[in-house]
C-alpha positions in Angstrom: -14.5 -16.1 8.9 -16.3 -13.1 7.3 -19.6 -14.0 9.1 -17.8 -13.4 12.5 -16.6 -10.0 11.4 -20.0 -8.9 10.1 -21.8 -9.8 13.3 -19.4 -7.8 15.5 -21.1 -5.0 17.4 -19.5 -1.5 17.2 -17.6 -2.2 20.4 -16.7 -5.6 19.0 -15.2 -3.9 16.0 -13.2 -1.6 18.2 -11.9 -4.5 20.2 -11.1 -6.5 17.1 -9.0 -3.7 15.7 -7.2 -3.0 19.0 -6.6 -6.6 19.7 -5.0 -7.3 16.4 -3.0 -4.1 16.4 -1.6 -4.9 19.9 -0.6 -8.3 18.5 0.6 -7.0 15.2 1.5 -3.3 15.5 3.5 -3.6 12.3 0.1 -3.6 10.5 -0.9 -0.1 11.8 1.2 1.8 9.2 -0.2 -0.4 6.4 -3.8 0.1 7.7 -3.2 3.9 7.8 -1.8 3.8 4.3 -4.8 1.8 3.1 -7.2 4.5 4.5 -5.1 7.4 3.1 -5.1 5.7 -0.3 -8.9 5.8 -0.2 -9.0 9.5 0.8 -9.8 8.7 4.4 -8.0 9.7 7.6 -5.8 7.2 9.3 -7.1 5.3 12.4 -7.4 7.7 15.3 -8.9 7.8 18.8 -12.1 9.5 17.4 -12.9 6.3 15.6 -13.7 4.6 18.9 -16.6 5.4 21.2 -15.3 3.8 24.3 -12.9 6.0 26.3 -10.7 3.0 27.4 -10.4 1.9 23.8 -9.3 5.4 22.8 -6.7 5.4 25.5 -5.4 2.0 24.5 -5.0 3.2 20.9 -3.2 6.4 22.0 -0.8 4.3 24.1 -0.1 1.9 21.3 0.6 4.7 18.8 2.9 6.5 21.3 4.9 3.3 21.8 5.6 2.8 18.0 7.9 2.2 16.3 10.1 1.6 19.4 8.0 -1.1 20.8 7.6 -3.0 17.5 9.8 -5.9 18.6 7.9 -6.3 21.9 5.1 -8.7 22.6 1.5 -7.5 23.1 1.9 -8.2 26.8 5.1 -6.1 27.0 3.3 -3.2 25.3 0.4 -3.5 27.8 2.7 -3.8 30.9 3.2 -0.5 32.6 -0.1 1.0 31.5 -2.5 2.1 34.3 -3.9 -1.1 35.8 -7.5 -0.7 34.4 -6.1 -0.1 30.9 -3.7 -3.0 31.1 -6.5 -5.4 32.2 -8.8 -4.1 29.4 -6.0 -4.6 26.9 -5.2 -8.1 28.1 -8.9 -9.1 27.7 -9.0 -7.7 24.2 -5.8 -9.4 23.1 -6.9 -12.7 24.6 -10.2 -12.6 22.6 -8.4 -11.9 19.3 -5.5 -14.3 19.6 -7.8 -17.3 19.6 -9.2 -16.5 16.2 -8.1 -18.5 13.2 -4.8 -17.1 11.7 -5.0 -15.3 8.4 -2.3 -14.3 5.9 -0.9 -10.8 6.4 -2.7 -9.7 3.3 -6.1 -11.1 4.4 -5.7 -9.8 7.9 -4.9 -6.3 6.7 -7.9 -6.3 4.4 -10.0 -7.6 7.3 -8.8 -4.8 9.6 -9.4 -2.2 6.8 -12.9 -3.6 6.3 -13.6 -3.6 10.1 -12.4 0.1 10.3 -14.6 1.0 7.4 -17.6 -0.7 9.0 -16.9 1.0 12.3 -16.7 4.4 10.6 -19.9 3.7 8.6 -21.8 2.9 11.9 -20.4 6.0 13.5 -21.6 8.2 10.6 -25.1 6.6 10.7 -25.3 7.7 14.3 -23.9 11.2 13.6 -26.4 11.7 10.7 -29.2 10.7 13.1 -28.0 13.1 15.8 -27.7 16.0 13.3 -31.1 15.2 11.8 -32.6 15.4 15.3 -30.9 18.8 15.9 -31.9 20.0 12.5 -35.5 19.2 13.1 -35.3 21.0 16.5 -33.8 24.1 14.9 -36.4 24.2 12.1 -39.1 24.6 14.8 -37.1 27.5 16.3 -36.0 30.8 14.7 -32.4 29.9 13.8 -32.0 29.7 10.0 -28.2 29.9 10.2 -28.0 27.0 12.6 -30.4 25.0 10.5 -28.4 25.7 7.4 -25.1 24.7 9.2 -26.7 21.5 10.4 -28.1 20.7 7.0 -24.6 21.1 5.5 -23.2 18.9 8.2 -25.8 16.2 7.5 -25.0 16.4 3.8 -21.3 16.0 4.5 -21.8 13.0 6.8 -24.1 11.4 4.3 -21.6 11.8 1.6 -18.8 10.3 3.8 -21.1 7.4 4.6 -21.8 6.9 0.9 -18.1 6.9 0.1 -17.3 4.3 2.8 -20.3 2.2 1.8 -19.1 2.2 -1.9 -15.6 1.3 -0.7 -16.9 -1.6 1.3 -18.9 -2.9 -1.6 -15.9 -2.6 -4.0 -13.6 -4.4 -1.6 -16.2 -7.2 -1.2 -16.7 -7.6 -4.9 -12.9 -7.6 -5.5 -12.5 -10.4 -2.9 -15.4 -12.4 -4.4 -14.0 -12.1 -7.9 -10.5 -13.1 -6.8 -11.9 -16.2 -5.1 -13.9 -17.2 -8.2 -10.9 -16.7 -10.6 -10.2 -20.1 -12.2 -6.7 -21.4 -11.5 -4.6 -22.3 -14.5 -4.4 -26.0 -15.3 -1.0 -27.5 -14.8 
């Protein structure tokens, strides 16, 4: 349900994406195409803050498309023990969720990735703002200008993602309200 996805922490979003992609690696190309269609980069390790989650994504991407016909467990077997165990935990959490149609699952994964990126950008803006305030106290106008430009760029990216999420939510709500034709 949407409430579950919204309440996920950042790490929860990372695990949600990874778990589903290990179960359904065929959706990775469609997820990447969805991001590219909205002028955003495809899913990459930099989207994740946890090092083990980054490593799991890199391993999955390296195995495709050859491993597309394997199970999630097959894809995890042979990884370093710590990663394999982490991957198993993530997949087990996700596989007990209610099943969705491919279309809804792909939209949910896209929304989850957008929310994760939005959270990451909020943190980056805060970090840059802190550095910006520090440089204004010093004598480094070039550094302050660079940080100001970076803060502007991050804020613009965050706005783009926020607008996309709003549009995607409105489209979903309008589709649900559409009256069905009487037979």
